[in-house]
SEKOLMI-44616 format. One line per field, with one value per residue (C-alpha): residue number from 1; residue in three letters; x, y, z. Coordinates in Angstrom, 1 decimal. Layout:
vogu = c(NUM  ...) $
dolo = c(ALA  ...) $
east = c(X  ...) $
north = c(Y  ...) $
up = c(Z  ...) $
//
This chain:
vogu = c(1  2  3  4  5  6  7  8  9  10  11  12  13  14  15  16  17  18  19  20  21  22  23  24  25  26  27  28  29  30  31  32  33  34  35  36  37  38  39  40  41  42  43  44  45  46  47  48  49  50  51  52  53  54  55  56  57  58  59  60  61  62  63  64  65  66  67  68  69  70  71  72  73  74  75  76  77  78  79  80  81  82  83  84  85  86  87  88  89  90  91  92  93  94  95  96  97  98  99  100  101  102  103  104  105  106  107  108  109  110  111  112  113  114  115  116  117  118  119  120  121  122  123  124  125  126  127  128  129  130  131  132  133  134  135  136  137  138  139  140  141  142  143  144  145  146  147  148  149  150  151  152  153  154  155  156  157  158  159  160  161  162  163  164  165  166  167  168  169  170  171  172  173  174  175  176  177  178  179  180  181  182  183  184  185  186  187  188  189  190  191  192  193  194  195  196  197  198  199  200  201  202  203  204  205  206  207  208  209  210  211  212  213  214  215  216  217  218  219  220  221  222  223  224  225  226  227  228  229  230  231  232  233  234  235  236  237  238  239  240  241  242  243  244  245  246  247  248  249  250  251  252  253  254  255  256  257  258  259  260  261  262) $
dolo = c(UNK  UNK  UNK  UNK  UNK  UNK  UNK  UNK  UNK  UNK  UNK  UNK  UNK  UNK  UNK  UNK  UNK  UNK  UNK  UNK  UNK  UNK  UNK  UNK  UNK  UNK  UNK  UNK  UNK  UNK  UNK  UNK  UNK  UNK  UNK  UNK  UNK  UNK  UNK  UNK  UNK  UNK  UNK  UNK  UNK  UNK  UNK  UNK  UNK  UNK  UNK  UNK  UNK  UNK  UNK  UNK  UNK  UNK  UNK  UNK  UNK  UNK  UNK  UNK  UNK  UNK  UNK  UNK  UNK  UNK  UNK  UNK  UNK  UNK  UNK  UNK  UNK  UNK  UNK  UNK  UNK  UNK  UNK  UNK  UNK  UNK  UNK  UNK  UNK  UNK  UNK  UNK  UNK  UNK  UNK  UNK  UNK  UNK  UNK  UNK  UNK  UNK  UNK  UNK  UNK  UNK  UNK  UNK  UNK  UNK  UNK  UNK  UNK  UNK  UNK  UNK  UNK  UNK  UNK  UNK  UNK  UNK  UNK  UNK  UNK  UNK  UNK  UNK  UNK  UNK  UNK  UNK  UNK  UNK  UNK  UNK  UNK  UNK  UNK  UNK  UNK  UNK  UNK  UNK  UNK  UNK  UNK  UNK  UNK  UNK  UNK  UNK  UNK  UNK  UNK  UNK  UNK  UNK  UNK  UNK  UNK  UNK  UNK  UNK  UNK  UNK  UNK  UNK  UNK  UNK  UNK  UNK  UNK  UNK  UNK  UNK  UNK  UNK  UNK  UNK  UNK  UNK  UNK  UNK  UNK  UNK  UNK  UNK  UNK  UNK  UNK  UNK  UNK  UNK  UNK  UNK  UNK  UNK  UNK  UNK  UNK  UNK  UNK  UNK  UNK  UNK  UNK  UNK  UNK  UNK  UNK  UNK  UNK  UNK  UNK  UNK  UNK  UNK  UNK  UNK  UNK  UNK  UNK  UNK  UNK  UNK  UNK  UNK  UNK  UNK  UNK  UNK  UNK  UNK  UNK  UNK  UNK  UNK  UNK  UNK  UNK  UNK  UNK  UNK  UNK  UNK  UNK  UNK  UNK  UNK  UNK  UNK  UNK  UNK  UNK  UNK  UNK  UNK  UNK  UNK  UNK  UNK) $
east = c(0.0  1.4  1.8  1.0  3.8  2.8  5.4  3.4  2.4  0.0  0.9  0.9  1.8  4.3  8.0  9.3  12.6  12.0  8.3  7.4  4.0  3.8  4.3  6.0  8.7  9.9  13.1  15.2  16.7  19.6  20.2  20.2  24.0  24.4  22.2  21.0  17.2  15.1  11.6  11.6  9.1  8.8  7.7  7.7  10.9  8.9  7.9  11.6  12.6  9.7  10.1  6.5  6.2  2.4  -0.4  -0.1  2.6  4.5  4.3  5.9  8.0  9.4  13.0  14.0  12.6  11.0  9.1  7.0  7.5  9.9  9.9  11.8  14.2  15.3  15.4  17.2  19.0  20.3  20.3  20.9  23.3  25.1  25.1  24.4  27.4  29.7  27.6  27.6  31.3  31.9  29.5  30.9  34.5  33.7  31.9  35.1  37.0  34.6  34.5  38.3  39.6  42.9  43.4  43.1  44.3  41.8  41.4  41.6  40.6  38.5  39.1  35.7  33.8  32.0  29.7  28.3  27.8  26.0  23.7  22.8  22.0  19.9  17.9  17.2  16.3  14.0  12.2  11.1  7.4  4.4  3.5  6.4  7.3  7.2  9.7  10.9  14.0  16.3  14.7  14.5  18.3  18.5  16.5  18.6  21.8  20.5  19.6  22.7  26.1  27.9  26.5  28.2  26.5  24.0  24.8  23.3  23.3  25.8  26.5  28.0  28.9  30.4  31.1  28.1  28.9  25.3  22.4  19.7  18.4  17.0  15.9  13.9  13.4  12.0  13.4  14.4  17.2  17.5  20.2  18.5  21.9  22.9  19.6  19.8  17.7  18.5  16.6  18.1  17.6  19.2  20.0  21.7  22.5  25.5  28.3  27.8  25.5  24.7  23.1  22.1  21.5  20.1  22.5  25.4  24.4  25.0  28.0  27.2  28.2  30.2  32.6  31.4  33.1  31.9  31.8  32.5  35.9  34.5  31.3  32.8  34.9  34.1  31.6  34.1  36.8  37.9  39.4  40.6  37.6  38.7  36.8  37.1  36.9  37.6  35.7  32.3  29.0  26.5  24.0  21.0  22.7  21.6  18.0  17.5  16.5  18.5  18.0  19.2  18.2  14.8  14.0  10.9  10.1  7.7  5.6  8.5  10.8  11.2  13.2  13.5  13.6  14.9) $
north = c(0.0  3.4  6.1  9.5  12.0  15.7  18.3  21.4  23.3  26.1  29.4  31.0  29.2  28.7  28.3  24.8  26.3  29.6  29.4  32.8  32.9  34.3  33.4  30.1  29.3  26.2  24.6  22.3  19.4  19.1  22.6  22.9  23.3  19.7  17.9  18.7  19.3  16.9  15.4  12.9  10.5  10.6  7.4  6.4  4.5  1.5  0.7  0.5  -1.6  -4.0  -4.2  -3.0  -0.3  0.2  0.2  4.0  6.4  8.2  12.0  13.6  16.7  18.9  20.2  17.9  17.5  20.6  21.3  24.5  24.8  27.6  31.4  33.5  34.8  31.3  30.1  33.1  35.0  32.0  29.0  30.5  33.2  32.1  28.3  26.5  27.7  25.8  22.7  22.8  23.3  20.4  18.0  18.8  18.4  14.9  14.2  15.0  12.6  9.7  10.4  10.4  7.7  7.3  5.0  7.1  6.5  5.3  8.7  12.2  15.6  18.5  21.9  23.4  25.2  22.6  25.2  26.3  22.8  21.7  24.7  24.0  20.4  21.4  23.9  21.5  18.6  20.8  21.9  18.3  17.7  20.0  22.0  20.5  23.4  21.2  22.5  20.9  21.3  19.8  21.1  24.6  24.5  23.3  26.3  28.7  27.2  27.7  31.3  32.4  31.7  32.4  29.3  25.9  22.7  22.1  19.6  16.2  16.7  14.7  14.8  12.1  11.7  9.1  8.8  7.6  6.6  5.6  7.2  6.4  9.5  8.9  11.4  11.2  12.8  11.4  7.9  5.7  3.1  0.2  -2.5  -5.2  -6.7  -3.6  -1.5  2.3  3.4  6.8  9.2  10.4  12.3  11.2  12.8  10.5  11.4  11.1  11.6  11.8  10.7  12.7  11.7  13.8  12.0  12.9  11.4  9.3  6.2  2.7  1.0  0.8  -2.0  0.4  3.1  6.6  10.0  12.6  16.4  16.1  17.8  21.0  21.5  24.5  26.2  29.6  29.9  31.0  28.5  26.2  22.7  19.7  17.3  13.7  11.6  7.9  6.2  2.6  0.9  2.4  1.3  -0.6  1.5  1.0  1.1  2.0  2.4  -1.3  -3.4  -6.6  -9.6  -7.5  -4.0  -2.3  1.0  3.1  5.7  8.7  10.0  11.9  9.0  9.0  7.7  9.6  8.1  10.2) $
up = c(0.0  -1.0  1.7  0.4  1.0  1.6  0.6  0.0  3.1  3.0  1.3  4.7  7.9  10.6  9.5  10.4  11.5  13.4  14.1  12.5  10.9  7.4  3.8  3.3  0.6  -1.0  0.3  -1.9  0.0  -0.7  -2.1  -5.8  -6.0  -4.6  -7.1  -10.6  -10.1  -12.1  -11.9  -9.0  -7.5  -3.7  -1.8  1.8  2.9  4.1  0.5  -0.5  2.5  2.1  -1.7  -2.1  -4.7  -4.2  -6.7  -7.3  -8.1  -5.4  -5.2  -8.3  -7.8  -10.6  -10.1  -7.2  -3.7  -2.4  0.8  1.1  4.9  5.8  5.8  3.3  6.0  7.0  3.4  1.8  4.5  6.5  4.2  0.8  1.8  5.0  5.2  1.9  -0.1  2.3  2.2  -1.6  -1.8  0.6  -1.2  -4.6  -3.4  -2.0  -5.3  -7.3  -5.1  -5.7  -9.4  -9.7  -12.2  -10.2  -7.3  -4.1  -0.6  2.0  3.6  2.0  3.4  2.3  3.8  4.8  7.6  9.8  11.5  8.2  7.0  10.2  10.1  6.5  7.4  10.4  8.3  5.4  7.7  9.8  6.6  5.8  6.6  6.5  9.7  11.7  14.0  17.1  19.7  22.9  25.0  22.4  19.3  20.7  21.1  17.5  16.3  18.3  16.9  13.3  14.0  15.9  14.2  17.5  19.3  19.5  18.5  21.3  24.0  23.4  19.7  17.5  13.8  11.6  7.9  5.5  1.8  -0.1  -3.7  -4.5  -6.5  -3.9  -2.3  1.2  3.9  7.1  10.5  13.7  13.4  16.3  16.3  18.7  18.8  20.9  21.9  23.9  24.4  24.6  21.6  20.1  17.9  14.6  11.4  8.1  4.7  2.1  -1.5  -3.8  -2.7  1.1  3.9  7.0  10.3  13.3  16.5  20.0  22.5  21.4  19.4  20.7  18.9  15.2  12.8  10.6  11.2  10.4  10.9  13.3  13.6  17.3  17.2  15.7  17.8  19.6  16.9  15.5  12.7  10.1  11.1  8.3  9.0  7.1  7.2  6.6  4.1  4.5  1.1  2.3  3.8  3.0  4.7  2.6  0.5  2.8  6.1  8.8  7.7  6.9  10.0  10.7  13.0  15.9  15.1  15.2  13.5  13.7  11.1  11.1  8.2  6.7  6.0  2.2  -0.7  -4.0  -7.5  -10.3) $
//
């Protein structure tokens, strides 16, 4: 059975990021500089993992994945002007590495600004889902971090990344992961597209089956500070890790868990 995905919020409503009420604008996730915008079909992630494509088409979207859910200030002043250029540069640099015809060492570096990258990710992940300005103790800190470039990454929040040389585009928020061998479930958001995957977690995750890199070392550095960010090219986690349950992992998804077909 197909699950209908809603991406178009009302023309006027509450911004998913800052909570201001007014005219809403469309947010491209990821930003257009990272992927060439084409017509895509959006389906719920459960259909992919269960090998059920459904009897109806998914939601068609022209020019990539767009959510009309955030205000012009968050979309243009913060994402488009302050944060997205660094994410686009970082993503495209990693893409050049993965496309290289020469044999590369297991680890390379890309010099970029982690605080801009993180805020761009927070903004685009927050934009996913119609009428999702739901703030609690942790998500209020996330909003403040996005709006104030002087703040460090909030306590309790962790960000990870790994090379992703696949065409599958997957994104979700409000998922929960549990390894039944060790307990301690954690909540996480995910954004995966060629050439890199990102994961934001609340609390540190239980030991994972695959090594992934973390932004932990740069959570307190100044907004404009650039560092050499290591990119591990070998080994790389499987294409549908960690969203695919195993014999010893359980994953719960919300309505906004989607995969995108070009």
